[in-house]
C-alpha positions as CSV (number, residue, x, y, z in Angstrom):
1,X,74.3,-159.9,67.1
2,X,74.0,-158.0,70.9
3,X,73.0,-153.9,70.1
4,X,75.9,-152.0,71.4
5,X,75.4,-150.7,75.0
6,X,76.3,-146.9,75.6
7,X,78.3,-146.0,78.4
8,X,77.3,-141.9,79.2
9,X,80.0,-140.9,80.9
10,X,79.4,-138.4,83.8
11,X,80.0,-134.8,84.2
12,X,81.9,-133.0,86.5
13,X,81.4,-129.9,88.0
14,X,80.3,-127.1,85.8
15,X,79.9,-129.8,82.4
16,X,77.2,-131.2,80.2
17,X,76.5,-135.2,79.3
18,X,74.9,-135.0,75.6
19,X,73.3,-138.2,77.1
20,X,70.8,-135.9,79.3
21,X,70.2,-133.0,76.4
22,X,66.3,-133.9,74.8
23,X,65.1,-135.4,71.7
24,X,63.9,-133.2,70.0
25,X,66.2,-130.7,70.1
26,X,66.2,-127.3,71.9
27,X,67.2,-124.1,71.2
28,X,69.0,-122.2,73.5
29,X,70.1,-118.6,73.4
30,X,73.8,-118.5,74.9
31,X,75.8,-115.9,75.3
32,X,78.9,-117.8,74.8
33,X,81.8,-116.6,72.7
34,X,82.7,-117.7,69.3
35,X,85.3,-117.1,67.1
36,X,85.5,-118.5,63.5
37,X,89.4,-118.1,61.6
38,X,89.5,-120.0,58.5
39,X,92.6,-118.8,55.7
40,X,94.7,-117.1,58.5
41,X,91.7,-114.5,58.9
42,X,88.5,-114.2,61.8
43,X,85.5,-114.1,59.5
44,X,82.9,-114.5,62.5
45,X,83.9,-112.7,66.1
46,X,80.8,-113.0,68.6
47,X,78.1,-113.4,71.9
48,X,75.4,-113.4,69.9
49,X,75.2,-117.6,69.6
50,X,72.6,-120.0,69.9
51,X,73.6,-123.7,70.6
52,X,71.3,-126.8,69.5
53,X,71.1,-129.5,71.7
54,X,70.1,-133.0,71.0
55,X,70.6,-136.4,73.1
56,X,73.8,-137.6,72.1
57,X,75.0,-135.0,70.2
58,X,77.8,-132.2,71.2
59,X,76.6,-128.3,70.5
60,X,76.5,-126.4,67.6
61,X,76.8,-123.5,67.4
62,X,74.3,-120.9,64.6
63,X,75.4,-117.3,64.7
64,X,74.3,-114.2,63.0
65,X,74.7,-113.3,59.5
66,X,75.7,-110.3,60.2
67,X,78.5,-111.6,62.6
68,X,80.4,-112.9,59.4
69,X,82.9,-110.8,57.7
70,X,81.7,-109.5,54.7
71,X,81.9,-111.6,51.3
72,X,83.1,-115.0,53.2
73,X,80.1,-117.0,53.3
74,X,78.6,-117.8,49.5
75,X,75.9,-119.4,48.6
76,X,76.4,-123.7,48.0
77,X,74.7,-126.4,46.5
78,X,72.3,-128.4,47.8
79,X,70.1,-128.6,50.5
80,X,69.8,-131.2,53.5
81,X,66.2,-131.8,55.2
82,X,65.8,-132.2,59.5
83,X,62.9,-133.8,61.2
84,X,62.9,-131.4,63.5
85,X,64.5,-128.3,61.5
86,X,62.6,-128.3,58.4
87,X,65.3,-128.0,55.2
88,X,68.6,-126.6,55.4
89,X,70.9,-124.8,52.5
90,X,74.6,-124.5,51.8
91,X,76.2,-122.0,52.0
92,X,80.9,-122.4,51.2
93,X,83.3,-120.5,53.3
94,X,85.1,-118.2,52.0
95,X,88.8,-116.2,53.0
96,X,91.9,-115.3,50.7
97,X,93.3,-118.1,48.5
98,X,91.1,-120.9,50.5
99,X,86.9,-121.5,49.6
100,X,85.5,-124.1,51.4
101,X,82.9,-125.3,49.6
102,X,79.5,-125.9,51.7
103,X,80.4,-125.9,54.9
104,X,78.1,-123.7,56.2
105,X,73.8,-124.7,56.7
106,X,71.4,-122.2,57.8
107,X,67.5,-123.1,57.9
108,X,65.1,-119.8,55.7
109,X,62.0,-121.1,57.3
110,X,62.5,-123.9,60.1
111,X,59.5,-125.9,61.0
112,X,58.2,-124.8,64.7
113,X,60.2,-124.3,67.4
114,X,63.2,-123.4,66.2
115,X,62.4,-120.1,64.4
116,X,65.6,-118.4,66.3
117,X,67.7,-119.9,63.9
118,X,66.8,-117.5,61.2
119,X,69.4,-115.0,59.6
120,X,71.5,-117.4,61.8
121,X,74.2,-119.1,60.2
122,X,76.4,-123.2,61.6
123,X,79.6,-124.4,60.0
124,X,81.3,-127.9,59.8
125,X,84.1,-126.6,62.4
126,X,86.1,-129.5,61.3
127,X,86.4,-127.6,57.8
128,X,88.0,-124.4,59.9
129,X,91.0,-123.8,60.5
130,X,90.1,-123.2,64.2
131,X,86.4,-122.8,66.1
132,X,86.5,-121.3,69.7
133,X,83.6,-121.0,72.5
134,X,85.0,-118.5,75.1
135,X,88.8,-119.3,74.6
136,X,88.9,-122.5,74.3
137,X,90.1,-124.4,70.8
138,X,86.8,-126.8,69.9
139,X,86.9,-130.1,68.4
140,X,84.9,-131.2,65.9
141,X,81.7,-133.6,66.2
142,X,83.2,-137.2,64.8
143,X,82.3,-138.4,61.2
144,X,81.3,-135.9,58.1
145,X,78.2,-135.6,58.9
146,X,76.9,-133.7,61.5
147,X,78.9,-130.4,63.0
148,X,78.8,-130.2,66.5
149,X,81.1,-128.4,69.0
150,X,83.1,-130.0,71.7
151,X,84.6,-128.8,74.5
152,X,85.5,-129.4,77.8
153,X,81.8,-128.5,79.2
154,X,80.6,-131.2,78.1
155,X,80.7,-134.9,77.8
156,X,79.2,-138.4,75.3
157,X,80.5,-140.5,73.9
158,X,79.1,-138.5,71.1
159,X,77.4,-139.5,67.7
160,X,79.1,-139.1,64.5
161,X,81.9,-141.3,66.0
162,X,82.4,-145.3,63.5
163,X,79.9,-148.0,64.8
164,X,77.3,-144.9,66.1
165,X,74.7,-144.7,63.5
166,X,71.9,-146.5,65.2
167,X,72.2,-145.0,68.5
């Protein structure tokens, strides 16, 4: 079987190609306004954001823990390991009448180079009612493993879709 050839989309003005992102990933401070809504309640609204940029992935936004509405995050079971960032712990996202189990994660003690992620939380945007970046509604990265945030600012193709596991 021939290996799948990836056709990189060319970025237009003001866009980024995820194929220009580095590996290992880059942590980039951002002033993008991120708003997260679940259960009809805004649980986070901040311009103190960090983007993690990795080849073939849309950016993952990390928000300060302090930006979340009190009581909207609860510890969840499970851990995972990223070869770059280290061990992740999970959180459930809570709103009136709704709990999304293990829908957020954080790195309590990230590896060297990723210290900016301490006290920051990432979310699976597809598990929320709505996530926006600078007012634009986010599309979740395909698949159920990755947590990338797709906006008109980025072009792919994006890892996570069927057949992209080996990228």
